[in-house]
RODO-2510 file (C-alpha; in nm, 4 decimals, decimal comma):
residues 417
     n   res          X          Y          Z
     1     m    -3,3972     4,5097     6,0732
     2     k    -3,6667     4,2695     5,9635
     3     l    -3,5192     4,2593     5,6162
     4     y    -3,1751     4,1781     5,7551
     5     f    -3,3195     3,9044     5,9722
     6     y    -3,5060     3,7612     5,6738
     7     k    -3,1949     3,7583     5,4551
     8     t    -2,9859     3,6018     5,7315
     9     k    -3,2413     3,3299     5,7891
    10     r    -3,2617     3,2643     5,4164
    11     l    -2,8822     3,2316     5,3905
    12     k    -2,8802     2,9852     5,6796
    13     m    -3,1472     2,7764     5,5091
    14     m    -2,9491     2,7836     5,1835
    15     r    -2,6358     2,6736     5,3692
    16     k    -2,8261     2,3840     5,5276
    17     t    -2,9638     2,2879     5,1888
    18     l    -2,6174     2,3017     5,0308
    19     v    -2,4696     2,0979     5,3130
    20     a    -2,7470     1,8402     5,2756
    21     l    -2,6963     1,8345     4,9007
    22     f    -2,3203     1,7962     4,9441
    23     l    -2,3709     1,5086     5,1860
    24     c    -2,6105     1,3408     4,9423
    25     i    -2,3637     1,3809     4,6593
    26     s    -2,0819     1,2486     4,8789
    27     f    -2,2840     0,9459     4,9855
    28     f    -2,3835     0,8861     4,6235
    29     a    -2,0203     0,9165     4,5097
    30     i    -1,9072     0,6765     4,7821
    31     a    -2,1792     0,4315     4,6807
    32     q    -2,0835     0,4662     4,3147
    33     n    -1,7156     0,4219     4,3988
    34     d    -1,7959     0,1066     4,5941
    35     s    -1,9942    -0,0218     4,2956
    36     l    -1,7038     0,0516     4,0634
    37     k    -1,4644    -0,1304     4,2932
    38     l    -1,6981    -0,4280     4,3068
    39     l    -1,7220    -0,4358     3,9288
    40     e    -1,3454    -0,3961     3,8913
    41     n    -1,2860    -0,6808     4,1363
    42     e    -1,5405    -0,8894     3,9504
    43     l    -1,3588    -0,8256     3,6213
    44     i    -1,0257    -0,9202     3,7789
    45     q    -1,1766    -1,2421     3,9100
    46     l    -1,3285    -1,3178     3,5699
    47     a    -0,9929    -1,2521     3,3991
    48     e    -0,8176    -1,4816     3,6464
    49     k    -1,0827    -1,7467     3,5938
    50     e    -1,0531    -1,7117     3,2156
    51     k    -0,6754    -1,7464     3,2405
    52     a    -0,7105    -2,0561     3,4571
    53     v    -0,9622    -2,2107     3,2157
    54     l    -0,7407    -2,1359     2,9141
    55     n    -0,4367    -2,2836     3,0914
    56     e    -0,6328    -2,5969     3,1721
    57     l    -0,7602    -2,6169     2,8150
    58     e    -0,4040    -2,5820     2,6860
    59     r    -0,2833    -2,8540     2,9232
    60     i    -0,5586    -3,0921     2,8099
    61     k    -0,4887    -3,0249     2,4400
    62     l    -0,1168    -3,0855     2,4889
    63     e    -0,1894    -3,4074     2,6754
    64     m    -0,4301    -3,5240     2,4037
    65     l    -0,1728    -3,4606     2,1302
    66     r     0,0988    -3,6410     2,3292
    67     t    -0,1378    -3,9362     2,3725
    68     q    -0,2000    -3,9510     1,9980
    69     m     0,1716    -3,9222     1,9226
    70     k     0,2447    -4,2112     2,1559
    71     k    -0,0352    -4,4108     1,9953
    72     y     0,1490    -4,4038     1,6632
    73     g     0,4837    -4,4636     1,8298
    74     w     0,8007    -4,2628     1,8778
    75     p     1,0444    -4,2909     1,5886
    76     v     1,2790    -4,5831     1,6547
    77     y     1,6534    -4,5246     1,6203
    78     s     1,9123    -4,7403     1,7929
    79     s     2,1703    -4,4738     1,8809
    80     c     1,9856    -4,1913     2,0571
    81     s     2,2063    -4,0655     2,3383
    82     q     1,8932    -3,9392     2,5129
    83     i     1,5160    -3,9340     2,4491
    84     i     1,3696    -3,6072     2,5752
    85     e     0,9959    -3,5457     2,6185
    86     h     0,8583    -3,1928     2,6379
    87     s     0,4955    -3,0891     2,6548
    88     s     0,4741    -3,0451     2,2785
    89     m     0,7584    -3,2408     2,1204
    90     t     0,9828    -3,5406     2,1727
    91     l     1,3488    -3,5467     2,0644
    92     c     1,6232    -3,7983     1,9997
    93     k     1,9421    -3,6251     2,1165
    94     d     2,2769    -3,6955     1,9534
    95     k     2,5554    -3,5764     2,1834
    96     e     2,8266    -3,6236     1,9201
    97     h     2,6664    -3,3855     1,6695
    98     k     2,5217    -3,1484     1,9370
    99     q     2,1667    -3,1629     1,7984
   100     s     1,8692    -3,3948     1,7650
   101     r     1,8475    -3,6738     1,5100
   102     w     1,4706    -3,6442     1,5093
   103     v     1,2098    -3,4118     1,6577
   104     y     0,8528    -3,5405     1,6685
   105     h     0,5525    -3,3120     1,7132
   106     a     0,1886    -3,2716     1,6107
   107     i     0,0028    -2,9806     1,4511
   108     p    -0,3660    -2,9362     1,5426
   109     p    -0,6005    -2,7657     1,2930
   110     d    -0,6752    -2,4826     1,5365
   111     v    -0,3178    -2,3617     1,4893
   112     e    -0,5012    -2,1250     1,2529
   113     f    -0,6411    -1,9354     1,5516
   114     g    -0,3227    -1,9264     1,7577
   115     k    -0,2327    -1,5767     1,8774
   116     e     0,0968    -1,6363     2,0555
   117     t     0,3932    -1,4587     1,8951
   118     r     0,7581    -1,5594     1,8664
   119     t     0,9555    -1,5166     2,1877
   120     n     1,3017    -1,5581     2,0291
   121     d     1,4032    -1,6869     2,3711
   122     f     1,6743    -1,9192     2,2411
   123     r     1,8185    -2,1122     2,5356
   124     i     1,9770    -2,4402     2,6387
   125     d     1,7333    -2,7248     2,6980
   126     p     1,7442    -2,7956     3,0746
   127     k     1,6715    -3,1646     3,0113
   128     v     1,9798    -3,2223     2,7949
   129     k     2,2460    -3,4058     2,9950
   130     e     2,5398    -3,3535     2,7585
   131     g     2,6242    -3,2451     2,4071
   132     t     2,4362    -2,9234     2,3391
   133     s     2,4879    -2,6170     2,1255
   134     k     2,4497    -2,2596     2,2480
   135     k     2,4105    -1,9148     2,0996
   136     e     2,7852    -1,8477     2,0784
   137     d     2,8218    -2,1427     1,8415
   138     y     2,6030    -1,9651     1,5861
   139     w     2,7603    -1,6182     1,6165
   140     h     2,9193    -1,5112     1,2860
   141     s     2,8842    -1,8676     1,1572
   142     g     2,6736    -1,7765     0,8542
   143     y     2,4074    -2,0263     0,9653
   144     d     2,0573    -1,9759     1,1055
   145     r     1,9353    -2,1471     1,4181
   146     g     1,6936    -2,3583     1,2185
   147     h     1,3908    -2,4909     1,4060
   148     m     1,3243    -2,8574     1,3467
   149     a     0,9760    -2,8248     1,4981
   150     p     0,8719    -2,4741     1,3798
   151     s     0,7699    -2,2197     1,6405
   152     a     0,4691    -2,1213     1,4258
   153     d     0,3280    -2,4733     1,4709
   154     f     0,2880    -2,3934     1,8429
   155     r     0,1378    -2,0445     1,8293
   156     w    -0,1753    -2,1870     1,9928
   157     s     0,0216    -2,2675     2,3116
   158     k     0,2426    -2,0269     2,5045
   159     k     0,4220    -2,3128     2,6797
   160     a     0,4843    -2,5146     2,3639
   161     l     0,5960    -2,2066     2,1718
   162     s     0,8491    -2,1261     2,4422
   163     e     0,9871    -2,4823     2,4399
   164     s     1,0400    -2,4671     2,0644
   165     f     1,3293    -2,2237     2,1242
   166     y     1,5418    -2,4804     2,3075
   167     y     1,8752    -2,5414     2,1357
   168     s     1,7883    -2,9113     2,1283
   169     n     1,5341    -2,8116     1,8595
   170     m     1,7942    -2,6203     1,6533
   171     s     2,0259    -2,7206     1,3711
   172     p     2,2586    -2,5026     1,1582
   173     q     2,0701    -2,4173     0,8396
   174     k     2,1766    -2,1954     0,5556
   175     p     1,9591    -1,8796     0,5537
   176     e     1,8761    -1,9510     0,1880
   177     l     1,7114    -2,2753     0,2993
   178     n     1,5670    -2,1792     0,6370
   179     r     1,4038    -1,8532     0,5281
   180     e     1,2842    -1,9658     0,1884
   181     i     1,1756    -2,3112     0,0740
   182     w     1,2021    -2,4700     0,4216
   183     a     0,9597    -2,2042     0,5490
   184     e     0,7340    -2,2757     0,2486
   185     l     0,7321    -2,6440     0,3404
   186     e     0,6331    -2,5587     0,6988
   187     d     0,3535    -2,3336     0,5705
   188     m     0,2308    -2,6100     0,3402
   189     i     0,2008    -2,8575     0,6293
   190     r     0,0085    -2,6087     0,8450
   191     d    -0,2209    -2,5318     0,5523
   192     y    -0,2957    -2,9019     0,5167
   193     a    -0,3868    -2,9328     0,8861
   194     v    -0,6144    -2,6268     0,8710
   195     n    -0,7790    -2,6958     0,5326
   196     n    -0,8489    -3,0611     0,6157
   197     n    -0,9344    -3,0007     0,9842
   198     r    -0,6988    -3,2814     1,0895
   199     n    -0,4114    -3,3336     1,3281
   200     v    -0,0877    -3,3780     1,1352
   201     y     0,2103    -3,5700     1,2776
   202     v     0,5568    -3,4509     1,1778
   203     v     0,9089    -3,5818     1,2320
   204     t     1,1984    -3,3575     1,1310
   205     g     1,5722    -3,3925     1,1464
   206     p     1,9138    -3,3588     0,9865
   207     l     2,0922    -3,6340     0,7955
   208     l     2,3903    -3,6854     1,0243
   209     k     2,7077    -3,8714     0,9403
   210     k     3,0765    -3,8674     1,0250
   211     e     3,3146    -3,6017     0,8932
   212     l     3,0616    -3,3211     0,8629
   213     s     3,1880    -2,9637     0,8909
   214     n     3,1076    -2,7889     1,2178
   215     i     3,0624    -2,4479     1,3807
   216     g     3,1446    -2,2961     1,7187
   217     e     3,3565    -2,4049     2,0098
   218     n     3,1139    -2,6925     2,0723
   219     k     3,1762    -2,8177     1,7163
   220     v     2,8098    -2,8354     1,6166
   221     s     2,7819    -3,0494     1,3026
   222     v     2,6491    -2,8795     0,9889
   223     p     2,4196    -3,1229     0,8039
   224     e     2,4253    -3,1410     0,4249
   225     y     2,0601    -3,2468     0,4058
   226     y     1,7401    -3,2293     0,6129
   227     y     1,4280    -3,4427     0,6069
   228     k     1,0652    -3,4145     0,7116
   229     v     0,8058    -3,6882     0,7210
   230     i     0,4404    -3,5945     0,7564
   231     a     0,1439    -3,8217     0,8247
   232     d    -0,2331    -3,7814     0,8491
   233     l    -0,3331    -4,0746     1,0700
   234     d    -0,6477    -3,9927     1,2696
   235     g    -0,9180    -4,0423     1,0070
   236     d    -1,0340    -4,3116     0,7689
   237     t    -0,8194    -4,1757     0,4866
   238     l    -0,4570    -4,2303     0,5829
   239     r    -0,1732    -4,0652     0,3945
   240     g     0,1888    -3,9677     0,4349
   241     i     0,4704    -3,7959     0,2510
   242     g     0,8391    -3,7255     0,3028
   243     f     1,0808    -3,4531     0,1948
   244     i     1,4584    -3,4370     0,1627
   245     m     1,6195    -3,0976     0,0971
   246     p     1,9838    -2,9941     0,0666
   247     n     2,1162    -2,7400     0,3159
   248     q     2,1418    -2,4677     0,0519
   249     k     1,9228    -2,2559    -0,1734
   250     c     1,6729    -2,4838    -0,3473
   251     r     1,5719    -2,3787    -0,6969
   252     y     1,2673    -2,6006    -0,7426
   253     p     0,9157    -2,5800    -0,5902
   254     v     0,8549    -2,7522    -0,2552
   255     l     0,6807    -3,0617    -0,3902
   256     y     0,9730    -3,1323    -0,6236
   257     y     1,1607    -3,2591    -0,3142
   258     a     0,8836    -3,4990    -0,2102
   259     v     0,9673    -3,8665    -0,1546
   260     s     0,8065    -4,1638     0,0157
   261     i     0,8470    -4,2024     0,3909
   262     d     1,0006    -4,5436     0,3216
   263     s     1,2837    -4,3796     0,1289
   264     v     1,3552    -4,1478     0,4238
   265     e     1,3620    -4,4492     0,6558
   266     k     1,6231    -4,6172     0,4363
   267     i     1,8499    -4,3129     0,4416
   268     t     1,8134    -4,2359     0,8144
   269     n     1,7738    -4,5903     0,9560
   270     i     1,4815    -4,4527     1,1561
   271     n     1,1470    -4,6329     1,1808
   272     f     0,8812    -4,3597     1,1820
   273     f     0,5309    -4,4137     1,3261
   274     s     0,6542    -4,7440     1,4604
   275     t     0,3258    -4,8869     1,5908
   276     l     0,1306    -4,8673     1,2643
   277     s    -0,0020    -5,1998     1,1395
   278     a     0,1720    -5,3493     0,8378
   279     e    -0,1313    -5,2655     0,6231
   280     n    -0,1491    -4,9006     0,7342
   281     e     0,2271    -4,8636     0,7181
   282     k     0,2191    -4,9639     0,3523
   283     v    -0,0507    -4,7055     0,2755
   284     v     0,1215    -4,4236     0,4627
   285     e     0,4887    -4,4915     0,4006
   286     s     0,5321    -4,6818     0,0745
   287     v     0,3411    -4,4542    -0,1631
   288     f     0,2506    -4,0868    -0,1764
   289     s     0,0419    -3,8480    -0,3827
   290     l     0,1309    -3,4822    -0,4280
   291     t    -0,2215    -3,3529    -0,4918
   292     p    -0,3613    -3,3697    -0,1344
   293     w    -0,0675    -3,1701    -0,0013
   294     q    -0,0929    -2,8838    -0,2480
   295     s    -0,2186    -2,5578    -0,1003
   296     v    -0,5219    -2,3907    -0,2548
   297     k    -0,3047    -2,1463    -0,4494
   298     e    -0,0918    -2,4348    -0,5844
   299     k    -0,3822    -2,6405    -0,7185
   300     g    -0,3413    -2,6961    -1,0892
   301     n     0,0352    -2,6422    -1,0901
   302     a     0,2778    -2,9081    -1,2146
   303     l     0,6306    -2,9990    -1,1139
   304     p     0,9181    -2,9141    -1,3471
   305     i     1,0332    -3,2189    -1,5410
   306     k     1,3302    -3,3895    -1,3799
   307     p     1,6453    -3,3020    -1,5781
   308     d     1,7572    -3,6637    -1,6128
   309     l     1,4320    -3,7447    -1,7945
   310     l     1,4957    -3,4851    -2,0620
   311     p     1,6818    -3,5635    -2,3851
   312     k     2,0168    -3,3948    -2,4347
   313     g     1,9810    -3,0307    -2,5391
   314     k     1,6414    -2,9863    -2,3740
   315     y     1,5833    -2,8045    -2,0451
   316     n     1,3083    -2,7772    -1,7850
   317     t     1,1417    -2,4520    -1,6777
   318     i     1,3819    -2,3959    -1,3873
   319     q     1,6890    -2,4436    -1,6044
   320     a     1,5500    -2,2039    -1,8674
   321     k     1,6461    -1,8907    -1,6718
   322     y     2,0131    -1,9904    -1,6995
   323     h     1,9916    -1,9856    -2,0792
   324     i     1,8539    -1,6360    -2,1384
   325     g     1,9573    -1,5095    -2,4804
   326     k     2,0198    -1,8572    -2,6208
   327     t     1,8204    -2,0496    -2,8803
   328     t     1,7276    -2,3828    -2,7279
   329     c     1,4354    -2,6077    -2,6275
   330     v     1,2354    -2,5864    -2,3017
   331     c     0,9877    -2,8524    -2,1831
   332     g     0,7084    -2,8362    -1,9272
   333     t     0,3364    -2,8789    -1,8600
   334     v     0,0846    -2,6172    -1,9728
   335     v    -0,1024    -2,5144    -1,6566
   336     a    -0,2570    -2,1845    -1,7707
   337     t    -0,3462    -2,0154    -2,0978
   338     k    -0,5035    -1,6828    -2,1888
   339     y    -0,6111    -1,5263    -2,5151
   340     s    -0,6545    -1,1481    -2,5262
   341     e    -0,9226    -1,0448    -2,7756
   342     k    -0,8075    -0,6854    -2,7490
   343     s    -0,4447    -0,7476    -2,8517
   344     g    -0,4865    -1,0857    -3,0185
   345     y    -0,1955    -1,2147    -2,8052
   346     t    -0,1893    -1,5637    -2,6531
   347     f    -0,0172    -1,6237    -2,3186
   348     i     0,0845    -1,9739    -2,2041
   349     n     0,2439    -2,0603    -1,8685
   350     l     0,4333    -2,3815    -1,8029
   351     d     0,4397    -2,5657    -1,4669
   352     q     0,3372    -2,2690    -1,2479
   353     k     0,0432    -2,0312    -1,2874
   354     f     0,0528    -1,6516    -1,2684
   355     p     0,1800    -1,4705    -1,0638
   356     n     0,4451    -1,7355    -0,9848
   357     q     0,5030    -1,8501    -1,3395
   358     l     0,8359    -2,0181    -1,4106
   359     f     0,8277    -1,9958    -1,7892
   360     s     0,5985    -1,8360    -2,0473
   361     v     0,5231    -1,8849    -2,4137
   362     g     0,4011    -1,5907    -2,6220
   363     i     0,2076    -1,6103    -2,9495
   364     s     0,1403    -1,2820    -3,1282
   365     k    -0,1735    -1,2024    -3,3272
   366     t     0,0202    -1,2502    -3,6513
   367     a     0,1854    -1,5769    -3,5378
   368     r    -0,1493    -1,7123    -3,4225
   369     k    -0,2606    -1,7310    -3,7888
   370     n     0,0111    -1,9926    -3,8455
   371     f    -0,1601    -2,2399    -3,6087
   372     s    -0,4072    -2,5029    -3,7245
   373     y    -0,5607    -2,5087    -3,3752
   374     l    -0,6518    -2,2641    -3,1009
   375     p    -0,3384    -2,2836    -2,8821
   376     e    -0,5113    -2,1664    -2,5619
   377     n    -0,7539    -2,4597    -2,5883
   378     h    -0,5520    -2,7322    -2,7582
   379     l    -0,2391    -2,7029    -2,5414
   380     q    -0,4041    -2,6744    -2,1987
   381     g    -0,2851    -2,9551    -1,9689
   382     k    -0,0394    -3,0992    -2,2200
   383     t     0,3336    -3,1529    -2,1739
   384     i     0,5155    -2,9651    -2,4495
   385     c     0,8642    -2,8676    -2,5649
   386     i     0,9113    -2,5215    -2,7192
   387     s     1,2043    -2,4319    -2,9426
   388     g     1,3255    -2,0752    -2,9837
   389     k     1,5265    -1,7955    -2,8307
   390     i     1,4753    -1,7471    -2,4566
   391     e     1,4118    -1,3853    -2,3616
   392     d     1,3711    -1,2177    -2,0241
   393     n     1,0162    -1,0858    -1,9781
   394     k     1,0210    -0,8898    -1,6489
   395     g     1,2140    -1,1655    -1,4725
   396     t     1,0337    -1,4584    -1,6369
   397     p     1,2043    -1,6589    -1,9159
   398     e     0,9911    -1,6535    -2,2304
   399     i     0,9974    -1,7879    -2,5841
   400     k     0,7910    -1,6171    -2,8528
   401     v     0,6878    -1,8658    -3,1179
   402     n     0,5904    -1,7926    -3,4783
   403     n     0,4117    -2,1166    -3,5686
   404     e     0,3039    -2,4522    -3,4339
   405     k     0,6193    -2,6200    -3,5660
   406     s     0,8038    -2,4623    -3,2742
   407     i     0,5885    -2,6596    -3,0283
   408     l     0,6266    -3,0355    -2,9816
   409     i     0,3475    -3,2048    -2,7873
   410     i     0,4732    -3,4960    -2,5732
   411     e     0,2229    -3,7809    -2,5835
   412     n     0,3972    -4,0021    -2,3247
   413     e     0,1953    -3,9599    -2,0029
   414     n     0,4853    -4,0890    -1,7905
   415     f     0,7229    -3,8234    -1,9197
   416     n     0,7335    -3,6469    -1,5835
   417     e     0,7620    -3,9526    -1,3593
***
């Protein structure tokens, strides 16, 4: 009986202990849960605060860029049917052609760190009063909805990126232009902004005229040419450059299509950066240099010689690929050379370096003995014309020469101007 009583008492004590332990655990769990909720709420508040700060930062940056754009003046054109201002770009609407004559925007250097991705939310600009295109106009047309102000220039701003998909910012571009050299031009401008840590101001548009072909039920005009003018205006060193490209596949490198901003003004009748002083306007718009605009990978490359500067029967490095199998003469600038001690072979690239070479010259170990100079040293940087049969070397036109008589060195330094 005593043993039973002892065991019963012990069980009761154990139950009390377990109950107490359970209550402690429950209180602890409740306390922990409350702490978790507090932390979770704190994180939510921090996230909301971060979002608010980022939105305010974006608003201030957009306002600062708009202020700078206004400082240098909207492009001046007498026949805009409507001037439309968005947070990131300003447009001159042409209701007759159902697109903008010019689109003006700025690219900040921190575009490099932008994380916003394309929305592809193509839609009608709510600010356009009349004369717009829409998605049905582009269906089965064979043309891309080409951005005048590229969406990638606004990847630092969700709002600006979204606005870039308005149809007021679109023009019918051939895919061969829009997806190739036009995209390369856009990349080049962003690279300049990032590499030089400068705001860059860009005006883009189509060359519009009467009797253009059109697409869609809204009869959206299809331009034959497009232009861009780019200016670096915020620092002590001012510079500008323009580009005019046909609405088709372009065979030459981007910088081949470079022109002065003045020449674009003459063609378009638009006065770009209209508030610049006469002195600064001359510096930015009358002259241009290609070198500052070259990307890092393009440094050291040269432009193909303009065909009209070449004597009859001679071709530049772009034209060479259309004469595969023929014996002729190709001219260009030596931008890279290499001598292989192992094989004794000499490689020479004209106008563009490896791996984007346009044309190559090959000199075998045996042929090298027929030279009075070391070709890899003597020819570097010179403009030359090579005579021989053009062969296809894995997609690159090439002439293999047997002696130095096949190579004519052009002494005229203005040959490529």
